[in-house]
N, C-alpha and C positions, 0 to 999 in steps of 0.2 A: 415878853416872852411869845412865841409864836402859839398860835391855837393848835391845839391836838384835839382831834376828833374822834368820836365813836358813832359808827352807824348802828342803829337798831335793827334787831335780826330780821324784820319784816321788809326792810328795805333791800332793793336790789344790790348784789354785790358789783354790779357793773358801774355802780356810781364811784366807787372806791378806783376801779381801773380808769374811768374817766377824768377823776380828779389827777390822779397820777400820772396820766399823759401830759395834762397841762403843766405840772410840774412835781417830779419825784420826790421832791423835798418834803411835800406836805405830810404830816402825821397824822394818818388816818387808818382807823382799826374797824373792824366789823364784828358784832357779835360772834362767837363761835371761833373765831380766830385765835392762834396761839397768843398769850399774854391780855387777853380780852376776856368777858365773861361767857361762860358757855352758853349754847342755843338752851332756851328755855328757861334762863335765868329770871327770877321774879323782878317786877319794876323795882320794889324798895332796894333790892340788890344792886340793880343797874346804877340806881342814882347814888348809891353809896360808892360804888366803883369809879363812875364819873368824877366825883367829888375828890375823892384820894387819889384818883391818878390825873386829875387836872384836865380832864376832856370836855369838851361841849358835844352834849348828846345830839344827834340829829334823828327824828322820830316821825312817823306817821300814827303813832298811837296816841289818839285823841279820846279814847275810850276809858282806859284804867290809869293812864300817867298822869292825868290831871290831880285826881285824888291823892295819889302817891306822892305827886312833888310837893302838895301842900302840907302832907304829914310829916314829909321830910324837913320842911322848912319849920314847921310848927315845934320840932324839937331843937331848932338853933343850927340845923345843919346848912350847907351851901351847895350851889352847882356852880360850874364853869359854864353856864350856858345852856340853854336847849332852843333848838330851832324844830318849830313844826312844819313838816313837808305838806305843802299844799297840794290838794288833790289834783291828777292829772298833770303834773309837772313832770316833763321829760328829763332823762337822764342827763343829756347834754346841759340843758338848762340848770338842773340842779348842780350838777358839775362846775361850770362857771360861777355859780354863786358862792358855793364853798369856797373856791380857789380865791375869788375876790375878797370874801373875808378873811381868809387866810393872808392874802397879800396886804391889805390895806387897814386890819386892826390887829390888836393886841388882846392876848387871852384874858387879860385882867378886865379889860372892856366890858365882858360878857357875864362876869360873875352874878349870878342869880337875874339873868336877863332871860326872858322866854320871848321869843319872836317868830315870825312865819318866814319860810324860805321857799320861794323867792319873796322878797319885799313886795 
């Protein structure tokens, strides 16, 4: 199954447009869009959403997300992957990396994997 992505609300919406310019078939949503969590949705609810919708979360939230992720796992839940965005990463570089992961891997490879993007 191809990776489906969710961009956390603090990330630029330009990332989505840059990815879709590379390939309009990539399934990528941002918080606040239709069929995605609303702006202001709390981290625990975001994690449940990405689990149930089978989406890999892309976030720069390294302040509160780690503890919520640990709590999510502690009760036996899963995620379909999480990418921490490295500070100062350009939109173009981020879009290229998201597209590369979409093109070269399957969603199942990222279950419960947390990594940095770009590598």
